[in-house]
C-alpha positions in Angstrom: -92.8 -29.9 -24.3 -96.4 -30.5 -25.5 -98.3 -27.7 -27.2 -101.1 -28.3 -24.7 -101.1 -29.3 -21.0 -104.2 -31.5 -21.7 -105.5 -32.7 -25.1 -109.0 -34.1 -24.8 -110.7 -36.3 -27.4 -114.4 -37.0 -27.4 -115.6 -39.9 -29.5 -118.5 -38.4 -31.5 -118.8 -41.3 -33.9 -122.3 -41.9 -35.4 -122.8 -45.4 -36.8 -125.5 -45.8 -39.5 -125.9 -49.5 -39.2 -127.7 -49.5 -35.8 -124.6 -50.5 -33.8 -123.9 -48.8 -30.5 -122.0 -45.6 -30.8 -121.0 -42.7 -28.6 -123.1 -40.1 -30.4 -126.2 -42.1 -29.5 -125.5 -40.9 -26.0 -125.2 -37.2 -26.7 -121.4 -37.1 -27.2 -121.5 -34.2 -29.6 -123.6 -32.0 -27.4 -121.5 -32.8 -24.3 -118.2 -32.2 -26.2 -119.6 -28.8 -27.2 -120.5 -28.2 -23.5 -117.0 -29.2 -22.3 -115.4 -26.9 -24.9 -117.5 -24.0 -23.6 -116.8 -24.8 -19.9 -113.0 -25.0 -20.6 -113.1 -21.7 -22.4 -115.3 -20.0 -19.7 -112.9 -21.1 -17.0 -109.9 -19.7 -18.9 -108.4 -23.2 -19.3 -108.3 -23.2 -23.2 -105.5 -22.3 -25.5 -101.9 -22.9 -26.1 -100.2 -24.4 -23.1 -103.5 -25.2 -21.5 -106.4 -27.4 -22.7 -107.7 -28.4 -26.1 -111.0 -30.1 -26.6 -111.3 -32.1 -29.9 -113.9 -34.2 -31.6 -112.7 -37.7 -32.6 -114.1 -40.4 -34.8 -114.5 -43.9 -33.4 -112.1 -44.5 -30.5 -113.1 -48.2 -30.6 -114.6 -48.5 -27.1 -118.2 -48.2 -28.1 -119.3 -50.8 -25.5 -118.2 -48.4 -22.8 -119.5 -45.3 -24.4 -119.8 -42.5 -24.5 -116.0 -42.1 -24.1 -113.4 -39.5 -24.0 -109.6 -39.7 -23.4 -107.3 -37.1 -21.8 -103.7 -36.9 -23.0 -100.9 -36.9 -22.0 -102.1 -38.9 -19.0 -103.9 -41.4 -21.3 -106.9 -41.4 -18.9 -110.2 -42.7 -20.4 -113.5 -41.6 -19.1 -117.1 -42.3 -19.6 -119.8 -39.8 -18.7 -123.6 -39.4 -18.6 -124.4 -35.7 -18.4 -123.2 -32.2 -17.9 -122.5 -32.8 -14.2 -120.0 -35.5 -15.1 -118.3 -33.2 -17.6 -118.2 -30.5 -15.0 -116.5 -32.9 -12.6 -113.9 -33.9 -15.1 -113.2 -30.3 -16.1 -112.9 -29.1 -12.5 -111.0 -32.1 -11.0 -108.8 -33.4 -13.8 -108.3 -30.5 -16.2 -108.2 -27.7 -13.6 -106.8 -29.5 -10.5 -104.9 -32.4 -12.0 -106.8 -35.1 -10.1 -108.2 -38.1 -12.0 -111.9 -38.7 -11.4 -111.8 -42.4 -10.5 -115.6 -42.9 -10.5 -115.8 -42.0 -14.2 -112.5 -43.7 -15.3 -112.7 -46.7 -17.6 
């Protein structure tokens, strides 16, 4: 059994050479927002959901990106409303958000 029901990794990589990266699209801020939402909804902790920051997930051209395990579902997102939808539908209700899936 996994320690978490869902383990979510947000790419928060910041490249210094001018190449595209997820953090150019507010990834760190939206990761922090997702972490707060999960906590506020009582979805965080052992046996529930863990939100983590990751380095480069090597999908920069599709960024910003996040991946939800164990389902291995990759998402892109634009703003807090996208994060709210992923948290509510996928993390809370177990339904993949197809419109944001990559």
